[in-house]
C-alpha positions, 0 to 999 in steps of 0.5 A: 338475839335482838332482844339481848341487842336492845338490852345491850343498848339500853345498858349503854345508853343508861350511862349517857347523859348529863353529868349528875350535880348531886350525889342523889343524882349520881346515885340515880345514874348509878342505879340506873346503869346497874338495872340497866346492865342487870337486866342484859346480864339477866337475858344472858345468863338464862340462855342455855349453857354452851356446855350442853350438847344441844346449845346453840353456839355462842353469843346464843348460848351462856358460858357457865363461867361467866354466869358465875363471875357475873353473879358475883360481880352484880352482887358487888356492885349491888352492895356498893350501891346499897352502902353508898345510898345509906351513906347519902341518905344520912347526908353523908357524901359517898365515894361514888368512885366506887360504885363507878368501878363497880358498874364498870367491872359489871358492864365489861363482864357484859362486853365478855358475853359477846365473844 
C-alpha cells in the first residue's frame, strides 16, 4: 500500500511545475505525466483481482473492469502522445489539448482505483 501511495504522489507531482514554453517542453511534461500515471496504474493492475475469493479488500485488490478500462485509456493516451510527437518532430504544431485530455482521463481512472 505504501508503494501505491508513493507512486500516486509521483503521478500527482508530474503535473506540477512551470508551464512549458515550447511544444517540445510540453511533450516532455505530457510524457512524464503519462509515465508516472502508467507506473501507478501498473502497480494497481498487478494486484490480485477483487473477484478472487482470497483477495484482500479494496484498495488492496484490483477491480477487473477498471483494469480493462485502464488498458484502453492508457492505449489512447499513448497513441495521442505518439501522434503529437510525430507532428512536433516534423516541425508542426500539435494540439496538446488532446494529450492533456487523454492524461486527465488516465489520472481520473487512477482516482477510481482508490475507491
